[in-house]
C-alpha positions in Angstrom: 99.3 114.5 106.4 97.6 116.0 103.1 95.4 112.8 101.5 95.2 113.8 97.5 93.4 111.0 96.1 94.1 110.0 92.5 93.5 107.6 89.9 95.6 104.9 89.8 97.3 105.8 86.4 97.8 109.2 87.8 99.4 107.6 90.6 101.5 105.7 87.8 102.3 108.7 86.1 103.3 111.3 89.2 105.7 108.4 90.7 107.1 106.9 87.7 106.0 102.9 87.9 104.4 100.9 86.0 100.4 101.0 86.9 100.1 97.7 86.7 102.5 97.5 90.1 99.9 100.0 91.5 97.0 97.5 90.7 99.0 94.1 92.5 99.4 96.1 95.2 95.7 97.2 95.6 94.4 93.6 94.7 96.4 92.0 97.4 94.7 94.9 99.3 98.1 96.5 100.6 96.7 99.7 99.0 93.3 101.1 99.9 90.9 102.3 97.0 87.6 104.3 97.1 84.8 104.9 94.7 85.4 107.8 92.8 82.8 110.4 93.3 82.5 111.3 89.6 82.8 107.9 87.8 81.4 104.5 89.4 83.7 102.4 87.1 87.4 104.1 88.5 88.7 103.5 91.7 91.1 106.1 93.7 94.1 105.6 95.2 95.8 108.0 98.1 98.9 109.2 96.7 100.5 109.8 99.8 100.2 106.1 100.6 101.5 104.9 97.3 104.4 107.4 97.3 105.4 105.9 100.8 105.1 102.1 100.0 107.4 102.7 97.1 109.8 104.9 98.8 110.0 101.9 101.6 110.3 99.2 99.2 111.9 100.5 96.1 111.3 98.6 92.9 110.6 95.4 95.0 107.1 97.4 95.8 104.2 95.6 93.9 106.4 92.5 92.3 104.9 89.0 93.2 104.8 85.6 91.9 102.4 86.6 89.2 105.9 87.0 86.9 103.8 89.6 84.8 106.0 91.5 81.9 106.2 94.9 83.4 103.4 96.8 82.0 105.0 99.9 81.0 108.3 101.6 80.4 109.9 102.8 83.7 110.1 106.8 82.9 
C-alpha cells in the first residue's frame, strides 16, 4: 500500500474528522507519527493508517474518557 504522510491537520481535513480525535489516537499510541523533515515541530501521520482506523471504528475512533468538547465542526 502506498504511504502518504501528512500533518494531523491535513488528515483531519481530508477525512472530515476533528483534529483532536487524531491527536488523541496519536497520544494513546494507536497511530504512529514521524518527524516532518521540513519542520521538526510538526509530526506527520500516515493518511492510510488514519483512514483505516476511522473506516473501521467510525465516529467512535478517538473518543475516550477525557470527555473533551468536540474541537472542530464535523464537516
